[in-house]
C-alpha angles and dihedrals in degrees: 000000000000130000126182113207119201086213129002132187105229098187097261096049148323120294130191131228094017120182113205119191129188138185105208110313100346133075113242101179142018119183126173124209095031124139114240113267109229092245099047121108109248119231110192112194129029117326118207133177116268114289120242118217096202097187126040137156098190098196092054087075086080089067096060111126092000095078091043092064096078142034123247141105140284086274097054089045087053092057090057091049091054090055090060092043090056093056098054128100129173093273098047092042092054091049092049096044091047089058092043092051090048089054087051089052091053087053092054098261113146099173134032131197103214109202095207125194105142093099109146143038126270111304091021097281109151117242116243085259101046093209097045094125094046089048089053092056091049089051092048092055090051090049090052094044101241134112124251140202106202105211100199107206127216107220115172108150136041089223135335106312093358125112124234113264139177114355089355087076090076090062101057136090095182098241138022087248093058089046091053094050090051095047091045087061093051091047093050095044090049090054095042094049091053095235095174092179093057139068128175123227136167136252138193103211091214138302085268090062103038118054117233093249091056102045093087093057092058092046090048092053090053093047092048093055095037086237131153115265118201128185136181102238131192093332090150132031086228088064091054093047094050093048093049089049093050103035107014094238141077120269089252093055089047092052091047092052090049094053093248100126126082146099093303091051127092123197109209118216097347085187104151107043137152123227089256091050090055090050092049092052094044098046092049090048089236110170121235122215114206119202102182099170092055092040089055095041092052093041088237096146138244119298123218098249099161093049090049092049092047090049088056107269116131112226124228133180135231140174093215107178092016100237076158130355103222122120090190088064091045092051097050091043091063088061099035094046087050090054090053092049095048103020088227125115130222110041096142135031121225088248093056092050092047088053090051087054096045127017098018091049093049092050091050088053094051097257102111089159091066138067098055135092099227140103112289096024123112112274095248114152131176119184120201119202116243095191102062122111086261102050104025115123097031111147119233089252094055106043093114090055090049091055096047100039105029112019126089137194087270089068094062108110107168133025127183121184119191091345093307119112111228101164122042123178088347095305124117110236098201101041111051099207114012096183092052091048090052093048094048096045095044091050090054093060104035133074120249114265111280097030 
C-alpha cells in the first residue's frame, strides 16, 4: 500500500511530498520530496501519525450537554455520572462505546486508553462472565476500527475509610487480590484470543479508592506483566487533604512509597501538586496525562504541565469525560491554559504538543511501536485538511502550527489504522451514521429530560 502526503509531520518537523509505504499493518518506507506514483492514494493536507487518547471513560460521553446545564462541583457532577453508570449492562455499554470510539476515529484517534472501572452488575453482583463489561469495551474498539488499552481499575472504597455504596458497588472487587485474579483472566483471554487491537493494563482509580495497604498489589501486578499502570492523581484539593489527614503525606508520596511510580505509570490530571510531588514524578519518569477540556469543565484547575515536563515527566493527552472529543483542542489547551496561569506566551512548540498527542500517548498506553511515521511503526495515518475555514491560508512553513492552534476534529479527512482505512473524506467506513448511533445509544442509558 502506498500513500502520498502533501505534507507530513515526521517527528522532527514537517516535510512535503512524502511517500509512505506499508506492508500489511506496518510502515516499510517513508521518503520526503518524492513525486506521487500514479497508483498511490493522495493525502492532501497535513498527515500525522495516529492520535492517542490516553484517558477515556467511554460512558461519560452520555453526560455531554446534560452536566453543562447546571452549576455545581466535581462532586455534584459525579452524582450525575453514577446515574448513567447504574443503567449500563454489557450490551448497552458495547453499543455506546462503539459509537464513542467511532466519534474518536472521526477525530483522528487511532488508539484509546479506556480507564475502566464499571466491572459488575447492579448491586455489585458479578456477571456470569466476570469481565463481561471489559470484553464489551474491547469488542467496541474492534467494531469502530481502533486499538485499545483497557486499563482495568482497582476501585475498593468510596473514599479513604469509607465503604462503597450505591452505584459504586459495581466498581469493587473486595480486595486487590480479587481484582488481580479477575484482571489476570482478562489479560490471558485477550492474549489467547489473538486480539491484536487490544492490550490490557492496570489502573489504581485513586488513593481515595484503593487503601494504602492494597496499593502495592496493584503496582506489583502491572510490573510483573510490564503493563501500563494509570492512576487519577490529585485531581481535587479534597483528595490531597484527605490523604494528608489519613496518611500524613500527599497522594504522590503515597504512590511513591507503594512502588506505584515509574516509566510505565501515568498520573492522570496531576492538577494540585507540591514542588516535591513534581520532583517525584519527574525523577521516576512517570508520565502525566493532561485532560484540559475536562479539567476546565469540572473547574478542577490548571496543572503545571511545563514544570512536570521539565522535571522529566512525558506529557500525554486525554479527553476523559468527553465534553468534547478533540485532541487538537486538548493539545492547544496545554499551551493556552499555561498562558492564563503565567500570563506568558510560548511554553510549548507545536511539535512538542503533537508528540504529546501521538508518540508520547502511545508509549503511555503500551504501544511504543505506534505514533510515529517511520519504518517499523504501525501504519496509522491521520490527514488534517489545510483548506477549511479554520486552516486555510497557512503557509507551508507553519502547517504544524495550523493543526495545533487552529484545526479541530472536524478538519480530519482521512484515518488509517494498521494499514486499514477507517475514515475517508470525513466519513466513517465501518459505522454508517455515527451521530445517529450516538443519539440512539445515549438515549438508551439516560433519563428523559426533566427526570
